[in-house]
MIDOSE-1310 file (N, C-alpha, C; in nm, 2 decimals, decimal comma, always signed):
residues 98
mted	+9,71/+8,56/+9,70/+9,73/+8,70/+9,74/+9,67/+8,73/+9,88; +9,55/+8,68/+9,90/+9,49/+8,70/+10,03/+9,58/+8,65/+10,14; +9,63/+8,54/+10,13/+9,72/+8,48/+10,23/+9,84/+8,57/+10,26; +9,90/+8,63/+10,16/+10,01/+8,72/+10,18/+9,97/+8,84/+10,26
ivta	+9,85/+8,90/+10,23/+9,81/+9,01/+10,30/+9,78/+8,98/+10,45; +9,71/+8,87/+10,47/+9,68/+8,83/+10,61/+9,81/+8,80/+10,69; +9,90/+8,73/+10,62/+10,03/+8,69/+10,68/+10,10/+8,82/+10,73; +10,09/+8,92/+10,65/+10,16/+9,05/+10,68/+10,10/+9,12/+10,80
iipf	+9,97/+9,10/+10,83/+9,91/+9,18/+10,93/+9,88/+9,10/+11,06; +9,90/+8,97/+11,05/+9,87/+8,88/+11,17/+10,01/+8,83/+11,22; +10,04/+8,86/+11,35/+10,17/+8,81/+11,40/+10,16/+8,66/+11,42; +10,27/+8,59/+11,39/+10,28/+8,44/+11,40/+10,39/+8,41/+11,50
thtg	+10,37/+8,30/+11,57/+10,47/+8,25/+11,66/+10,58/+8,18/+11,59; +10,68/+8,14/+11,66/+10,79/+8,06/+11,59/+10,75/+7,93/+11,53; +10,64/+7,88/+11,58/+10,59/+7,75/+11,52/+10,50/+7,77/+11,40; +10,48/+7,89/+11,36/+10,39/+7,92/+11,24/+10,25/+7,94/+11,28
epfr	+10,21/+7,92/+11,40/+10,07/+7,93/+11,44/+10,04/+8,08/+11,47; +9,92/+8,12/+11,44/+9,88/+8,26/+11,47/+9,90/+8,30/+11,62; +9,95/+8,41/+11,65/+9,97/+8,46/+11,79/+9,83/+8,49/+11,84; +9,80/+8,43/+11,96/+9,67/+8,46/+12,03/+9,70/+8,52/+12,17
ppgs	+9,67/+8,64/+12,19/+9,69/+8,69/+12,33/+9,62/+8,60/+12,43; +9,69/+8,56/+12,54/+9,63/+8,47/+12,64/+9,50/+8,53/+12,70; +9,40/+8,44/+12,71/+9,27/+8,47/+12,78/+9,19/+8,57/+12,71; +9,21/+8,61/+12,58/+9,14/+8,71/+12,52/+9,05/+8,66/+12,40
rpdl	+9,03/+8,54/+12,39/+8,95/+8,48/+12,28/+8,81/+8,48/+12,33; +8,72/+8,55/+12,25/+8,58/+8,55/+12,29/+8,52/+8,42/+12,26; +8,41/+8,38/+12,33/+8,34/+8,26/+12,31/+8,23/+8,28/+12,22; +8,26/+8,25/+12,09/+8,15/+8,27/+11,98/+8,08/+8,14/+11,97
sdre	+7,95/+8,15/+11,95/+7,87/+8,03/+11,92/+7,89/+7,98/+11,78; +7,85/+7,86/+11,76/+7,87/+7,80/+11,62/+7,80/+7,88/+11,52; +7,68/+7,93/+11,55/+7,60/+8,01/+11,46/+7,66/+8,14/+11,43; +7,72/+8,20/+11,54/+7,79/+8,33/+11,52/+7,91/+8,31/+11,43
vevl	+7,98/+8,21/+11,44/+8,09/+8,18/+11,35/+8,04/+8,15/+11,21; +7,93/+8,08/+11,19/+7,88/+8,05/+11,06/+7,84/+8,18/+10,99; +7,77/+8,27/+11,06/+7,72/+8,40/+11,00/+7,84/+8,48/+10,97; +7,94/+8,49/+11,07/+8,06/+8,57/+11,05/+8,13/+8,53/+10,93
lawl	+8,16/+8,40/+10,91/+8,23/+8,34/+10,80/+8,16/+8,37/+10,67; +8,02/+8,36/+10,66/+7,95/+8,39/+10,54/+7,96/+8,54/+10,51; +7,95/+8,62/+10,61/+7,96/+8,77/+10,59/+8,10/+8,81/+10,54; +8,20/+8,75/+10,60/+8,34/+8,78/+10,56/+8,37/+8,74/+10,41
asds	+8,30/+8,63/+10,37/+8,32/+8,58/+10,23/+8,23/+8,64/+10,13; +8,14/+8,73/+10,18/+8,04/+8,79/+10,09/+8,07/+8,94/+10,06; +8,01/+8,99/+9,96/+8,03/+9,13/+9,93/+7,92/+9,21/+10,00; +7,82/+9,15/+10,05/+7,71/+9,22/+10,11/+7,63/+9,14/+10,21
krev	+7,56/+9,20/+10,30/+7,48/+9,12/+10,39/+7,36/+9,06/+10,32; +7,32/+9,12/+10,21/+7,22/+9,06/+10,13/+7,25/+8,92/+10,08; +7,38/+8,90/+10,04/+7,43/+8,76/+10,00/+7,41/+8,66/+10,12; +7,45/+8,71/+10,23/+7,44/+8,62/+10,35/+7,29/+8,59/+10,38
terl	+7,21/+8,68/+10,37/+7,06/+8,66/+10,40/+7,01/+8,55/+10,30; +7,05/+8,56/+10,18/+7,00/+8,47/+10,08/+7,06/+8,33/+10,10; +7,19/+8,32/+10,13/+7,26/+8,20/+10,15/+7,21/+8,12/+10,28; +7,19/+8,20/+10,39/+7,16/+8,13/+10,51/+7,01/+8,15/+10,55
flad	+6,93/+8,21/+10,46/+6,79/+8,22/+10,48/+6,76/+8,29/+10,61; +6,82/+8,41/+10,63/+6,80/+8,49/+10,74/+6,75/+8,63/+10,70; +6,69/+8,70/+10,79/+6,65/+8,84/+10,77/+6,78/+8,93/+10,78; +6,77/+9,04/+10,71/+6,88/+9,14/+10,71/+6,92/+9,18/+10,86
stvs	+6,81/+9,20/+10,93/+6,83/+9,24/+11,07/+6,90/+9,13/+11,16; +6,87/+9,01/+11,12/+6,93/+8,89/+11,20/+7,08/+8,89/+11,17; +7,12/+8,90/+11,04/+7,26/+8,91/+11,01/+7,33/+9,02/+11,08; +7,27/+9,14/+11,08/+7,33/+9,25/+11,15/+7,34/+9,22/+11,30
tyiq	+7,24/+9,16/+11,36/+7,24/+9,13/+11,50/+7,36/+9,03/+11,53; +7,38/+8,93/+11,45/+7,49/+8,83/+11,48/+7,62/+8,90/+11,47; +7,64/+8,99/+11,37/+7,77/+9,06/+11,35/+7,79/+9,15/+11,47; +7,69/+9,22/+11,51/+7,70/+9,31/+11,63/+7,73/+9,23/+11,76
rvrs	+7,67/+9,11/+11,77/+7,71/+9,03/+11,89/+7,85/+8,99/+11,89; +7,90/+8,95/+11,77/+8,05/+8,91/+11,76/+8,13/+9,03/+11,79; +8,10/+9,15/+11,74/+8,18/+9,27/+11,77/+8,17/+9,30/+11,92; +8,06/+9,28/+11,98/+8,04/+9,31/+12,13/+8,13/+9,21/+12,21
kyda	+8,13/+9,09/+12,17/+8,22/+8,99/+12,24/+8,36/+9,02/+12,23; +8,41/+9,07/+12,11/+8,54/+9,12/+12,10/+8,57/+9,24/+12,18; +8,48/+9,33/+12,19/+8,49/+9,45/+12,27/+8,51/+9,41/+12,42; +8,43/+9,31/+12,46/+8,43/+9,26/+12,60/+8,56/+9,21/+12,64
vgrp	+8,64/+9,15/+12,55/+8,77/+9,10/+12,59/+8,88/+9,19/+12,55; +8,84/+9,32/+12,52/+8,94/+9,42/+12,50/+9,01/+9,42/+12,37; +8,94/+9,36/+12,27/+9,00/+9,35/+12,13/+8,90/+9,40/+12,03; +8,87/+9,53/+12,03/+8,76/+9,58/+11,94/+8,79/+9,54/+11,79
artk	+8,68/+9,52/+11,72/+8,69/+9,48/+11,58/+8,58/+9,56/+11,51; +8,60/+9,69/+11,48/+8,49/+9,77/+11,43/+8,48/+9,77/+11,28; +8,58/+9,71/+11,21/+8,57/+9,70/+11,06/+8,56/+9,56/+11,02; +8,53/+9,53/+10,90/+8,52/+9,40/+10,84/+8,66/+9,34/+10,84
vrll	+8,76/+9,41/+10,80/+8,90/+9,36/+10,80/+8,94/+9,33/+10,94; +8,91/+9,41/+11,03/+8,96/+9,38/+11,17/+8,89/+9,25/+11,22; +8,76/+9,23/+11,19/+8,69/+9,11/+11,23/+8,76/+8,99/+11,16; +8,80/+9,00/+11,03/+8,87/+8,89/+10,97/+9,00/+8,86/+11,04
vrav	+9,07/+8,96/+11,07/+9,20/+8,94/+11,15/+9,18/+8,87/+11,28; +9,08/+8,92/+11,36/+9,05/+8,86/+11,49/+9,01/+8,71/+11,47; +8,92/+8,68/+11,38/+8,87/+8,55/+11,36/+8,98/+8,45/+11,32; +9,07/+8,50/+11,24/+9,19/+8,42/+11,20/+9,28/+8,40/+11,32
edgy	+9,31/+8,51/+11,39/+9,40/+8,50/+11,51/+9,35/+8,40/+11,61; +9,22/+8,39/+11,62/+9,16/+8,31/+11,73/+9,12/+8,17/+11,68; +9,15/+8,14/+11,55/+9,13/+8,01/+11,50/+8,98/+7,98/+11,47; +8,90/+8,08/+11,47/+8,76/+8,05/+11,43/+8,74/+8,02/+11,28
igld	+8,83/+8,08/+11,20/+8,83/+8,06/+11,06/+8,97/+8,05/+11,01; +8,99/+7,99/+10,89/+9,12/+7,98/+10,83/+9,11/+8,05/+10,69; +9,22/+8,07/+10,63/+9,22/+8,13/+10,50/+9,15/+8,05/+10,39; +9,15/+7,92/+10,41/+9,08/+7,82/+10,32/+8,93/+7,83/+10,33
dl	+8,88/+7,89/+10,44/+8,74/+7,90/+10,46/+8,68/+8,02/+10,38; +8,76/+8,11/+10,33/+8,71/+8,23/+10,26/+8,70/+8,20/+10,11
């Protein structure tokens, strides 16, 4: 079901690859991607803090950095769903990662 929802909201090219606007992929660090993935797959930041052994404020800081990087390339991601869409569009995560 998740795949159907994401497929409906993420444009794909004729090759089946997600469409990525040229030059607009932010450069996320490995740790930012790790925290983002854990947060997207969790129901709360508390779950992320327990899984990755981070403070609540650290998780919030990583998510804010990711949002700031998307803002900087002109692709704001102010909600959790929009961050999921952006991360999939840019190949940082796949549906199998969730």
